[in-house]
C-alpha positions in Angstrom: 5.2 -13.6 -14.7 3.3 -14.8 -11.6 3.9 -13.4 -8.1 4.9 -15.1 -4.9 3.5 -13.5 -1.7 5.0 -13.3 1.7 3.3 -12.0 4.8 5.5 -10.6 7.5 8.9 -11.2 5.8 12.0 -10.8 7.9 12.9 -7.1 7.6 16.6 -7.5 7.3 18.9 -4.8 5.8 18.7 -6.4 2.3 14.8 -6.2 2.3 14.9 -2.7 3.7 17.1 -1.7 0.7 14.8 -3.4 -1.8 11.8 -1.7 -0.3 13.6 1.7 -0.4 14.3 1.1 -4.1 10.8 0.1 -4.9 9.3 3.0 -2.9 11.6 5.5 -4.5 10.9 4.3 -8.0 7.1 4.3 -7.3 7.1 7.7 -5.8 9.4 9.3 -8.5 7.1 7.8 -11.2 4.2 9.8 -9.8 2.8 7.2 -7.4 0.7 8.5 -4.4 2.8 6.6 -1.8 3.5 9.3 0.8 5.6 11.8 -1.1 4.7 14.6 -3.5 8.1 15.5 -4.9 11.1 13.6 -6.4 12.8 11.7 -3.5 16.1 10.0 -2.8 16.5 6.6 -1.4 17.8 8.2 1.8 14.6 10.1 2.3 12.6 7.0 1.6 14.7 4.9 4.0 14.0 7.4 6.8 10.2 7.2 6.1 10.5 3.4 5.9 12.1 3.1 9.3 9.0 4.9 10.8 6.5 3.0 8.6 7.8 -0.5 9.2 8.7 -0.1 12.9 5.4 -1.6 14.0 5.3 -4.4 11.4 5.7 -7.9 12.8 3.8 -11.2 12.8 2.4 -10.4 16.3 2.5 -6.6 15.9 -0.3 -4.2 15.1 0.9 -3.7 11.5 1.6 -6.3 8.9 3.7 -6.1 5.8 2.8 -8.1 2.6 5.3 -8.3 -0.2 5.1 -9.8 -3.6 8.1 -11.1 -5.6 8.2 -12.2 -9.2 8.1 -16.0 -9.0 10.9 -16.6 -11.6 13.3 -13.8 -10.7 12.7 -13.2 -7.0 12.6 -9.4 -7.7 10.5 -7.4 -5.3 7.5 -6.4 -7.4 4.9 -4.9 -5.0 4.0 -4.4 -1.4 1.4 -3.1 1.0 0.9 -2.6 4.7 -2.1 -3.6 6.8 -2.3 -0.9 9.5 -4.2 -1.3 12.8 -6.0 1.6 14.3 -4.8 0.4 17.7 -8.2 1.1 19.1 -10.4 -1.8 20.3 -13.7 -0.6 18.7 -11.9 -0.5 15.3 -10.2 -3.9 15.6 -12.5 -5.6 13.1 -11.0 -3.8 10.1 -7.6 -2.6 8.9 -6.3 0.4 6.9 -4.4 -0.6 3.8 -1.4 1.8 3.2 1.6 2.1 1.0 0.2 0.1 -1.8 2.8 0.1 -4.6 3.9 -1.9 -7.6 7.3 -1.2 -9.2 6.7 1.1 -12.2 8.6 -1.2 -14.5 6.2 -4.0 -13.7 2.9 -2.1 -13.8 0.2 -3.1 -16.4 0.8 -6.8 -15.8 -2.0 -7.4 -13.3 0.4 -7.3 -10.3 -1.7 -4.6 -8.5 -4.9 -6.6 -8.9 -3.1 -9.7 -7.7 -1.7 -7.8 -4.7 -5.2 -6.5 -3.7 -6.7 -10.0 -4.2 -4.1 -11.5 -1.8 -4.7 -8.7 0.7 -8.4 -9.5 0.6 -7.7 -13.2 1.0 -5.5 -12.6 4.1 -8.0 -10.2 5.6 -10.8 -12.7 5.3 -8.6 -15.4 6.8 -8.1 -13.1 9.8 -11.8 -12.7 10.1 -11.8 -9.0 9.4 -15.0 -7.3 8.3 -13.5 -4.6 6.1 -10.5 -2.9 4.6 -10.2 0.8 4.2 -8.0 2.8 1.8 -7.3 6.5 1.4 -6.2 7.6 -2.0 -5.1 10.8 -3.6 -7.7 12.2 -6.0 -6.9 13.2 -9.5 -4.9 10.1 -10.4 -7.6 7.7 -11.4 -6.9 5.4 -8.5 -10.5 5.2 -7.5 -11.2 3.2 -10.7 -8.3 0.8 -10.0 -9.6 0.1 -6.4 -13.2 -0.2 -7.6 -12.2 -3.1 -9.8 -11.0 -4.8 -6.6 -14.4 -4.3 -5.0 -13.7 -1.1 -3.0 -16.4 1.6 -3.0 -15.9 5.3 -2.3 -17.5 6.2 1.0 -16.1 9.7 1.5 -14.1 12.5 0.1 -12.4 15.4 1.8 -11.8 18.1 -0.8 -8.5 19.7 -1.4 -6.7 18.3 1.7 -3.6 16.9 -0.1 -1.3 19.7 -1.3 0.8 18.3 -4.1 2.2 21.7 -5.0 1.2 25.3 -4.5 -2.1 25.7 -6.3 -2.5 21.9 -6.8 -4.7 20.5 -4.0 -6.2 17.1 -4.3 -9.1 15.3 -2.6 -8.5 12.6 0.0 -10.7 9.8 -1.2 -11.8 7.2 1.3 -12.7 3.8 0.0 -14.0 0.7 1.7 -14.1 -3.1 1.0 -16.9 -4.7 2.9 -15.8 -8.3 3.8 -18.9 -9.3 5.6 
């Protein structure tokens, strides 16, 4: 099934609820999307209120969602985050990249990353930066979208006592 993308959708209560459902499912399936334990939708809603407070068409952060073209189901999302610092205004940080676990393996993640790149190029950005949790194989996924590892901070993400993961920094050069 193909995806339909929307940049800066209206964040009404219905979309907030859909996002909370997607984020909870992604996190509880082991996704590295901000939590390291099983979460409830209430916990995710609280984090979502903070994450999406700055997203707006004219705001510093921008939300990109993807829906299944036939069903309208929320399939994936990501956020372009500004550093809010003039000397870094020529690139964005990409955060909260997630595809619903029931829809993974269908190319939706690659399509989402391709759409993010297309949008960033349209804005005239020179690069996109990601930070990923090591130990999950995410580096290979993002490498297929053109990102290269540019740094690694060892053992800075504590998933559980005795389970520390690297913070892997990846960059997509758009120049």
